[in-house]
C-alpha positions in Angstrom: 93.8 70.5 137.7 96.3 72.0 140.1 99.0 69.3 140.4 101.8 69.3 142.9 104.9 67.5 141.6 107.7 66.1 143.8 110.2 63.2 143.4 113.0 61.4 145.2 115.7 62.0 142.5 116.1 65.7 143.1 116.4 68.6 140.5 116.8 67.8 136.8 120.0 66.0 136.1 121.2 63.9 133.2 122.8 61.5 135.7 120.2 61.1 138.5 117.0 62.9 137.6 116.5 62.9 133.8 112.7 62.7 133.5 111.0 65.4 135.6 111.5 68.2 133.1 109.5 66.2 130.5 106.7 65.3 132.8 106.1 68.8 134.1 106.2 70.3 130.5 103.7 67.7 129.3 101.4 68.3 132.2 101.5 72.0 131.5 100.9 71.5 127.8 97.8 69.5 128.7 96.4 72.5 130.4 97.2 71.8 134.1 98.6 74.2 136.7 101.8 72.5 137.9 103.6 73.4 141.1 107.0 71.8 141.7 108.8 71.1 145.0 111.7 68.7 145.0 114.5 67.5 147.3 117.5 69.6 146.7 119.5 66.4 146.0 119.0 62.7 145.4 116.9 61.1 148.1 116.1 57.6 146.9 115.5 54.6 149.1 114.3 56.9 151.9 110.7 55.8 152.0 108.2 58.1 153.8 110.9 59.5 156.1 111.3 63.0 157.6 114.6 64.2 159.0 113.7 64.8 162.6 115.3 67.7 164.3 116.7 69.1 161.0 116.0 72.7 160.0 114.6 72.7 156.5 115.8 75.4 154.1 114.3 76.1 150.7 116.2 77.3 147.6 114.7 78.1 144.3 115.4 76.5 141.0 115.1 77.8 137.4 113.5 74.9 135.6 115.1 75.8 132.2 118.5 74.4 133.3 119.9 71.1 134.6 121.0 71.1 138.2 124.5 70.1 139.5 124.4 66.5 140.6 125.6 67.3 144.2 122.3 69.3 144.5 123.7 71.5 147.3 123.9 75.0 145.7 121.8 76.5 143.0 123.6 78.9 140.6 120.6 81.4 140.7 119.1 81.4 144.1 116.2 83.8 144.8 117.4 87.4 144.9 120.7 86.8 143.2 119.9 89.2 140.5 121.3 86.9 137.8 119.9 86.5 134.3 116.4 85.0 134.5 116.0 85.6 138.2 112.4 85.2 139.4 112.5 88.6 141.1 113.3 90.2 137.7 110.9 88.5 135.2 108.2 86.9 137.2 108.7 83.6 135.4 108.1 80.1 136.7 110.3 78.7 139.5 110.6 75.5 141.4 111.2 75.1 145.2 114.0 72.9 146.4 114.0 71.5 149.9 117.0 70.1 151.8 114.9 67.2 153.1 112.9 64.2 151.9 110.1 63.7 149.4 107.6 63.3 152.2 108.8 66.6 153.7 108.5 68.2 150.2 104.9 67.2 150.1 104.1 68.6 153.5 105.7 71.9 152.8 104.4 72.1 149.3 100.8 71.5 150.4 100.8 73.8 153.3 103.4 76.5 152.8 103.7 77.3 149.1 101.5 77.8 146.0 98.4 78.8 147.9 97.8 81.6 145.4 97.2 78.9 142.7 94.2 77.4 144.5 93.9 74.0 146.3 96.0 71.2 145.1 93.9 68.5 143.3 96.5 65.8 142.9 100.0 65.1 144.0 102.3 63.3 141.6 105.6 61.9 142.9 108.1 61.1 140.1 108.9 60.1 137.5 111.4 57.9 139.4 114.7 57.0 137.7 113.9 53.3 137.7 111.1 50.9 138.5 109.3 50.7 141.8 107.8 47.3 141.4 107.6 44.4 144.0 107.7 44.9 147.7 111.5 45.1 148.0 111.5 48.3 145.9 108.1 49.7 147.0 108.7 49.5 150.7 111.8 51.7 150.5 110.8 54.0 147.6 111.0 57.7 148.3 108.8 58.1 145.2 106.0 56.0 146.8 106.8 57.6 150.1 106.0 61.1 148.8 102.7 59.9 147.4 102.0 58.1 150.6 102.6 61.3 152.6 100.1 63.1 150.3 97.5 60.4 150.9 97.8 60.7 154.7 97.3 64.5 154.2 94.0 63.7 152.5 95.1 64.3 148.9 94.8 62.0 145.9 98.3 60.9 145.0 100.1 59.0 142.3 103.6 57.6 142.4 105.1 57.4 138.9 108.2 55.4 138.0 110.0 54.7 134.7 111.5 51.2 134.3 114.4 51.9 131.9 116.6 49.4 130.2 119.2 51.7 128.6 121.5 54.4 129.8 120.7 56.4 126.7 118.0 58.9 127.7 116.3 59.0 124.4 114.2 62.3 124.4 111.7 60.8 121.9 111.0 57.8 124.2 110.9 60.0 127.3 108.4 62.3 125.5 106.2 59.3 124.7 106.4 58.1 128.3 105.4 61.6 129.5 102.4 61.9 127.2 101.4 58.3 128.1 101.8 59.0 131.8 99.8 62.3 131.7 96.9 60.6 129.9 96.9 57.8 132.4 97.1 60.2 135.3 94.1 62.1 133.9 92.2 58.9 133.5 92.9 57.7 137.1 91.9 61.0 138.6 88.7 61.1 136.7 87.9 57.4 137.5 89.3 57.2 141.1 88.2 53.9 142.6 86.6 53.6 146.0 89.0 52.6 148.8 92.1 53.8 146.9 94.4 56.3 148.6 97.2 56.3 146.0 98.2 54.6 142.8 101.7 53.3 142.0 102.4 53.5 138.2 105.3 51.8 136.5 105.9 52.6 132.9 108.4 50.6 130.8 110.7 53.1 129.2 110.7 51.4 125.8 109.7 52.8 122.4 106.0 52.2 121.7 105.0 51.6 125.3 102.0 53.8 124.9 100.4 51.3 122.5 100.8 48.4 124.9 98.3 47.3 127.6 97.9 49.0 130.9 97.1 46.5 133.7 95.8 46.9 137.2 98.2 44.9 139.4 99.1 43.8 142.9 102.5 44.2 144.4 104.7 41.1 144.2 105.5 40.0 147.8 109.3 39.1 147.6 112.3 39.0 149.9 116.1 39.5 149.9 117.6 36.1 149.6 121.3 36.7 148.8 122.5 38.1 152.1 123.3 41.6 153.0 122.3 44.6 151.0 125.5 46.4 152.2 129.1 45.9 151.0 132.1 46.4 153.1 134.6 48.8 151.6 138.0 50.3 152.4 137.5 53.1 155.0 140.2 55.1 153.2 138.5 54.9 149.8 136.3 57.9 148.9 132.7 57.2 148.2 130.6 58.4 145.3 128.3 61.3 145.6 124.8 60.1 146.6 123.3 60.9 143.1 126.0 58.9 141.3 125.6 56.0 143.8 121.9 55.8 142.9 122.7 56.1 139.2 125.2 53.2 139.3 122.9 51.1 141.4 120.0 51.6 139.1 121.9 51.2 135.9 123.6 48.0 137.0 120.4 46.6 138.6 118.0 47.5 135.9 120.3 46.2 133.2 122.1 43.2 134.7 120.1 42.3 137.8 123.0 42.4 140.3 125.6 44.7 141.8 129.2 43.8 142.1 130.4 42.8 145.6 133.8 43.8 147.0 134.6 43.3 150.7 137.6 45.1 152.0 138.3 45.5 155.7 140.9 47.0 158.0 142.0 45.5 161.3 140.7 47.3 164.3 142.4 47.4 167.7 140.3 45.4 170.2 139.6 42.4 168.0 136.8 43.8 165.7 137.6 44.7 162.2 137.0 48.4 161.4 134.7 48.5 158.3 132.9 51.1 156.1 129.9 49.9 154.2 128.3 50.8 150.9 124.7 50.3 149.9 124.8 47.5 147.3 121.5 45.5 147.1 121.5 42.3 145.1 118.9 43.2 142.5 119.1 39.7 141.1 116.8 38.7 144.0 114.2 41.1 142.7 114.3 39.9 139.1 114.5 36.3 140.0 111.4 36.6 142.1 109.6 38.2 139.1 110.7 35.4 136.8 109.4 32.8 139.2 106.1 34.6 139.9 102.7 34.0 138.4 101.4 36.5 135.9 99.5 39.6 137.0 101.8 41.2 139.6 103.5 44.6 139.0 106.9 43.2 138.3 105.6 40.6 135.8 103.5 43.2 133.9 106.4 45.7 133.5 108.8 42.9 132.5 106.4 42.1 129.6 106.4 45.6 128.4 103.1 46.7 129.8 102.3 49.6 132.2 101.3 48.5 135.7 98.9 50.4 137.9 98.8 49.3 141.5 96.0 50.7 143.7 97.2 51.1 147.3 95.9 52.0 150.7 98.0 54.4 152.8 98.8 51.5 155.1 101.0 49.4 152.8 98.0 47.2 151.8 96.9 46.6 148.3 93.4 47.9 147.6 91.4 44.8 146.8 88.6 44.3 144.2 90.3 46.2 141.3 91.8 44.2 138.5 91.9 43.8 134.7 93.1 46.0 131.9 92.8 49.8 131.6 91.7 51.0 128.2 92.3 54.7 128.1 89.8 56.9 126.2 91.4 58.8 123.4 94.2 56.4 122.7 96.5 58.4 120.4 96.8 56.1 117.5 99.0 56.7 114.4 96.9 58.1 111.6 97.3 60.0 108.4 95.6 63.1 107.1 95.0 64.9 103.9 93.6 68.4 104.2 93.3 70.2 100.9 90.2 72.4 100.7 91.4 74.5 97.8 90.2 77.7 99.4 92.7 80.3 100.7 90.2 81.6 103.2 89.4 78.1 104.7 92.6 76.1 104.4 94.7 77.9 107.1 91.7 77.8 109.5 91.3 74.1 108.9 94.9 73.3 109.5 95.1 75.4 112.6 92.0 73.7 114.1 93.3 70.2 113.2 96.8 70.7 114.7 95.3 72.3 117.9 92.8 69.5 118.4 95.4 66.7 117.7 98.4 68.3 119.5 100.5 65.4 120.8 99.0 62.8 118.5 101.0 60.8 116.0 99.6 62.4 112.8 101.3 62.1 109.4 100.4 64.4 106.5 100.1 62.9 103.0 99.5 64.3 99.6 97.5 61.3 98.3 95.9 58.2 99.6 98.5 56.2 97.6 101.0 57.4 100.3 99.4 55.3 102.9 101.6 52.4 104.1 98.5 50.1 103.9 95.1 50.6 102.5 93.4 50.1 105.9 95.7 52.5 107.7 93.6 55.1 109.6 93.2 58.2 107.4 91.3 61.5 107.5 90.3 63.4 104.3 89.1 67.0 104.4 88.8 68.0 100.7 86.5 69.4 98.1 83.6 67.1 97.2 85.1 66.2 93.8 88.5 65.3 95.3 87.3 62.9 98.0 88.1 59.3 97.4 84.7 57.9 98.3 85.6 54.4 97.2 88.2 54.3 99.9 85.6 55.6 102.3 83.2 52.8 101.4 85.9 50.1 101.6 87.2 51.1 105.0 84.3 52.2 107.3 86.3 51.8 110.5 89.5 53.6 109.4 88.7 56.1 106.7 87.0 59.4 107.6 85.9 62.0 105.1 84.1 65.4 105.3 81.1 64.8 103.0 78.2 62.5 102.5 78.1 61.0 99.0 74.4 61.4 98.4 72.4 64.3 100.1 70.2 65.7 97.3 67.2 65.5 99.7 68.7 68.4 101.5 70.8 70.5 99.1 68.6 70.5 95.9 65.9 73.1 96.4 63.1 71.1 94.8 64.2 67.9 96.6 64.3 69.8 99.9 60.8 71.1 99.3 59.5 67.5 98.6 61.3 66.2 101.6 59.7 68.6 104.0 56.3 68.5 102.3 56.1 64.7 102.5 57.3 64.6 106.1 54.6 67.0 107.2 52.0 65.1 105.2 53.0 61.9 107.0 53.4 63.6 110.4 50.8 66.5 110.6 51.9 67.4 114.1 55.6 67.8 113.1 57.1 71.1 114.2 58.2 71.7 110.6 54.6 72.8 109.9 54.6 76.5 109.9 58.4 76.8 109.3 58.7 76.2 105.6 56.8 77.4 102.5 55.8 74.5 100.2 57.4 75.0 96.8 56.0 74.4 93.3 58.6 72.7 91.1 58.6 72.8 87.3 60.9 72.4 84.3 61.2 75.0 81.6 63.7 75.3 78.6 62.2 78.4 76.9 59.6 81.0 77.8 57.3 79.8 75.0 56.8 76.5 76.9 55.6 78.2 80.1 52.0 77.1 79.5 53.1 73.5 79.3 55.1 74.0 82.5 52.0 75.3 84.3 50.3 71.9 83.8 52.6 70.5 86.5 52.8 73.8 88.4 49.0 74.2 88.6 49.2 75.7 92.2 51.3 78.5 90.9 49.1 79.0 87.9 46.0 79.3 90.1 47.7 81.8 92.4 48.7 84.0 89.4 45.2 83.8 88.0 43.7 84.9 91.3 46.2 87.8 91.4 44.6 89.2 88.2 41.5 90.1 90.2 43.3 91.5 93.2 44.7 95.0 94.0 48.4 95.4 94.2 48.3 95.4 98.0 46.5 92.1 98.0 48.5 90.1 95.4 50.5 87.0 96.5 54.1 87.4 95.5 56.4 84.5 94.6 60.1 84.0 94.6 61.6 82.1 91.7 64.8 80.0 92.3 66.7 77.9 89.8 66.8 74.4 91.3 70.6 73.9 91.0 72.1 77.4 91.3 73.8 78.9 94.3 75.2 82.3 95.5 71.9 83.9 94.8 72.1 83.4 91.1 68.9 83.6 89.0 66.5 84.5 91.9 63.6 86.7 90.9 60.3 88.0 92.3 57.0 88.0 90.5 53.3 88.2 91.0 51.9 87.8 87.5 52.2 85.4 84.6 53.5 88.3 82.5 56.3 89.0 84.9 57.3 85.4 85.0 57.3 85.1 81.2 59.3 88.3 81.0 62.0 86.9 83.3 62.6 83.9 81.0 62.5 86.1 77.8 65.1 88.4 79.4 67.5 85.4 80.0 66.9 84.2 76.5 67.8 87.6 75.0 71.0 87.7 77.0 72.0 84.3 75.7 71.3 85.4 72.1 73.4 88.5 72.6 76.3 86.3 73.9 75.9 84.1 70.8 76.1 87.1 68.5 79.1 88.6 70.2 81.3 85.4 70.5 80.0 83.2 67.7 79.1 80.4 70.1 76.8 79.9 73.1 78.2 81.2 76.3 77.7 79.5 79.7 76.7 82.7 81.4 73.0 83.6 81.0 73.2 86.9 82.8 73.8 87.7 86.4 76.2 84.8 86.5 73.5 82.2 85.9 74.7 79.0 84.4 72.6 77.9 81.4 72.5 74.3 82.4 70.9 75.4 85.7 68.0 77.1 83.9 65.8 74.1 83.5 64.7 73.1 87.0 62.9 75.8 89.0 61.0 76.1 92.2 58.6 78.9 93.1 57.7 79.6 96.7 55.3 82.1 98.3 57.4 85.2 99.2 57.7 85.8 103.0 56.6 89.4 103.6 57.1 91.3 105.8 60.4 90.1 107.3 61.9 91.2 110.6 63.6 94.6 110.3 65.9 95.7 113.0 66.2 99.3 114.2 70.0 99.2 114.0 70.0 98.0 110.4 68.4 101.0 108.8 65.5 98.9 107.6 67.5 96.3 105.7 66.2 92.8 105.4 68.4 90.0 106.7 68.6 86.2 106.8 70.4 83.9 109.1 73.3 81.6 108.0 73.5 78.7 110.4 76.3 76.2 110.3 75.1 72.6 110.9 77.3 69.6 111.5 76.0 66.2 110.5 78.0 63.2 111.8 77.7 59.5 110.8 74.3 57.8 111.0 73.3 60.3 112.4 74.0 63.0 114.9 73.1 66.6 114.0 74.6 69.7 115.7 73.7 73.4 115.3 76.7 75.7 115.8 75.6 78.5 118.1 77.6 81.2 116.4 75.2 82.3 113.6 75.6 85.0 111.0 73.0 87.7 110.0 73.5 88.7 106.3 71.9 91.9 105.3 70.6 93.2 101.9 72.3 96.1 100.3 69.3 98.5 100.3 66.5 99.2 102.8 63.6 96.8 102.4 60.4 97.7 100.6 57.5 95.4 100.2 57.0 94.3 96.6 53.4 95.2 97.1 54.5 98.8 97.6 57.2 98.9 94.9 56.1 101.2 92.0 58.3 99.3 89.5 56.9 96.3 87.6 59.7 94.1 89.0 61.1 95.0 92.4 64.7 96.0 93.0 66.4 92.8 94.0 68.9 94.6 96.1 66.1 95.3 98.6 65.1 91.7 98.9 68.1 89.4 98.3 70.4 89.1 101.3 73.1 86.9 99.8 76.2 89.1 100.1 77.7 87.5 97.0 75.3 89.6 94.9 76.8 92.8 96.4 80.3 92.1 95.0 79.4 93.6 91.6 78.6 96.8 93.4 81.9 97.1 95.1 81.5 94.4 97.7 79.2 94.0 100.7 78.0 97.2 102.4 79.5 97.9 105.8 77.5 96.0 108.4 76.2 93.5 105.9 77.6 90.6 107.9 77.0 90.6 111.6 77.1 88.0 114.4 73.5 87.0 115.3 74.1 87.3 119.1 75.2 90.9 118.7 72.0 92.0 117.0 69.5 94.4 118.8 68.5 93.1 122.2 65.3 95.0 122.0 63.0 94.9 119.0 59.5 96.5 119.0 56.8 93.8 119.0 59.1 91.0 120.1 59.9 89.7 123.6 63.2 90.6 125.3 64.5 87.0 124.8 63.7 87.0 121.1 67.1 85.8 120.0 67.0 82.8 122.3 63.5 82.0 120.9 64.8 82.3 117.3 67.8 80.0 118.1 65.5 77.4 119.7 63.4 77.4 116.5 66.4 77.1 114.3 67.6 74.1 116.3 64.1 72.4 116.3 63.6 73.0 112.5 67.1 71.8 111.7 66.7 68.5 113.7 63.4 67.8 112.0 64.7 68.6 108.6 67.6 66.2 108.8 65.3 63.5 110.3 62.9 64.0 107.4 65.7 63.6 104.9 67.3 60.6 106.7 64.1 58.7 107.4 61.7 59.9 104.7 64.1 60.3 101.7 66.6 57.5 102.3 67.3 57.2 98.5 68.4 60.8 98.3 70.2 61.1 101.7 72.4 58.2 102.5 74.3 58.4 105.8 77.5 56.6 106.5 79.2 55.9 109.8 82.6 57.3 108.7 81.7 60.7 107.2 80.6 64.0 108.5 79.6 67.2 106.7 79.2 70.9 107.5 76.2 72.5 105.9 75.1 76.1 105.7 71.4 76.4 106.4 69.6 79.7 105.6 66.6 80.9 107.7 64.4 84.0 107.5 62.8 85.6 110.5 59.5 87.2 109.8 58.1 90.3 111.6 56.6 88.3 114.4 59.8 86.3 115.1 58.8 83.1 113.4 61.6 81.3 111.7 61.4 79.9 108.1 63.9 77.5 106.5 65.0 78.7 103.1 67.6 76.3 101.9 70.4 73.9 102.8 73.9 74.5 101.2 76.6 71.9 100.9 80.2 73.3 101.1 78.9 76.8 102.0 80.8 79.9 101.1 82.7 80.6 104.3 84.4 83.6 102.8 81.3 85.7 103.1 82.0 85.8 106.8 84.8 88.3 106.1 88.2 88.9 107.7 86.9 90.6 110.9 84.8 87.6 112.0 87.1 85.0 110.3 88.5 83.4 113.5 85.7 84.0 115.9 83.1 82.3 113.7 84.7 80.1 111.0 87.9 79.3 112.9 85.8 78.5 116.0 83.5 76.3 113.9 86.3 74.2 112.6 87.7 73.7 116.1 84.3 72.4 117.2 84.1 70.1 114.2 87.5 68.6 115.0 86.5 67.9 118.6 83.0 66.6 117.9 83.3 64.8 114.6 86.9 64.0 113.9 88.7 63.1 117.2 86.0 60.6 118.3 86.5 58.6 115.1 90.2 58.1 115.9 89.8 57.6 119.7 90.0 54.2 121.2 86.7 52.2 121.3 84.5 53.1 124.3 86.0 56.6 124.6 83.6 59.3 125.7 82.5 61.6 122.8 83.9 65.1 123.4 81.4 67.8 123.8 81.6 71.4 122.7 79.7 74.3 124.4 79.0 75.9 121.0 77.5 72.7 119.4 73.9 71.9 120.3 72.8 68.3 119.6 69.5 68.6 117.8 69.1 65.1 116.4 70.5 61.7 117.5 68.9 59.1 115.2 71.1 56.1 115.5 70.1 54.8 112.0 72.7 52.0 112.3 73.7 52.2 108.6 77.0 50.8 107.6 
């Protein structure tokens, strides 16, 4: 928003205007454009007045300094050429007007700041002291400035701070400013019919942001203790206007009364010659509050709550608005533990967290044992093994973690195949049909037991038998994947039983060589394959031919898509996808003269390229920067691919959550980022390959680190983390790069 700020206390001053700096800074920090125009000196108790006949002269104020309390001369007026002059550095500058708050609004709206666009809202304040009850409100220059904005057709808010101490505690002031800005944003977004302006009174006490915010009416009260003026010695010098207001406010807000001292001088002619000083009896105000029924503005502030009074620009309370205001996004105290144990990821996570939660009361801890109480709100973002899942289970409303406990239905290759196969069998019209290759799962310890394994994998056996009678160009090729490996380990291609048997014999020979060399069995079974993973396997029909892009020199690629699953259960696809390319140009296994194809032509996992000196240049690209035009595909082929990815992802998670509940158990207080891999074939059809938990973000590389992974974590914080710690009923933030693809509302607790 473009917000015009004025007040009746004048430029920043420790004595008479101690709050305006903080409010303006907080508004700017919240992303608003703020234009400031203030009276050049203290102008309290002047209401909605204009100085008729006076020529109004502006001066210009550097907001980084405090103003002299007489307010008459600025040390760096425009054109002075002094250090920090606006003319020299183009920095921010405020306008000071030698007139009233109402005049400031008129001049600010119509004669300054037009280059910043139309003013959306006028904020008058924060006033040095409360503006509750009719006695204060009717004379308030703060409310007068907001009233002037209202009669100019602008939404306006009068803001006042009800202090009880002369100590201007910067921590309390900062809390009041953050609280006020959030309330201002709420009121602007939820402006009630019939309201011209709101009068807000914030009790300037520690913790006020955690107390209630109440809609109120103005307490209708009267002066009952006589004159609001005090006769003084005409010879005595008076205080400067700013110090008079300070003394009035400090004595009134603290004690409820002002001292009276009547001194007169005789005057020739019978009348006594007198001078008078403004000295209202604030005890009348506070007594009327004490005697009033609950609910009015004075009573609410007295009890430590923030009052919000809807007003018409005719001194009438706007009727029909009552009750408590519950701000969305209430910034509660909570604790966090971010320890991802990955030098690539950790700084991106921390940056995203601190950006998303700027201004919140967050406390970093090293262990959950550091929590003041077990039920204290806490956020864990850690490796799977380090997450305290027991705490997550025990505190579903206050403990948030970054991983589901059980999700084998997705992340284990043979479980995923069963999940999708069963779902399509149950729902033949599911969009998953035609986007995944049914897998054959089997177990095998040693190559000599392959015949026994074929008893369970009979579909695979039948295919290999058929291949014996086919030409090389007609054979059906299969891809072999260890069920529990990752990073491309142990993947092989084959089309005959002999080739499959040879793969297992090769691994066994490597293990025997390791035994001979070291005297004991090693964990590495060749190509980084872990022996314990070489038991469960899946075999899937190989997708050939894949889509090959003109700009990629014929290299095959797959898509890495980041998917955010939240609670029970919302699923989002992150728009920024990666295209990961193979090391060598693609050649169909049917055309490869070697018995076993060169895997570097077929495997697109860049982790496999590290042993050859690292990924080839251009092996990791942003999907949306790929060729706009591809022969045989429509011009909008990338949008079509992304739509397929979203549809298949949503169906995959629904199949796991509804069809495999034992192996995918959602919880309301967890979320998780998965890496889904897809292959695009030569006609633009998308095939899901696998789902990875805790994906390897490092393969994104340094060049795309922030634009992809950093941006992803920022979206995760906004969509998954912040809503958990927001106040109940708060709107769930959205993110333009996160497409919601499933909203199941499973209701699991």
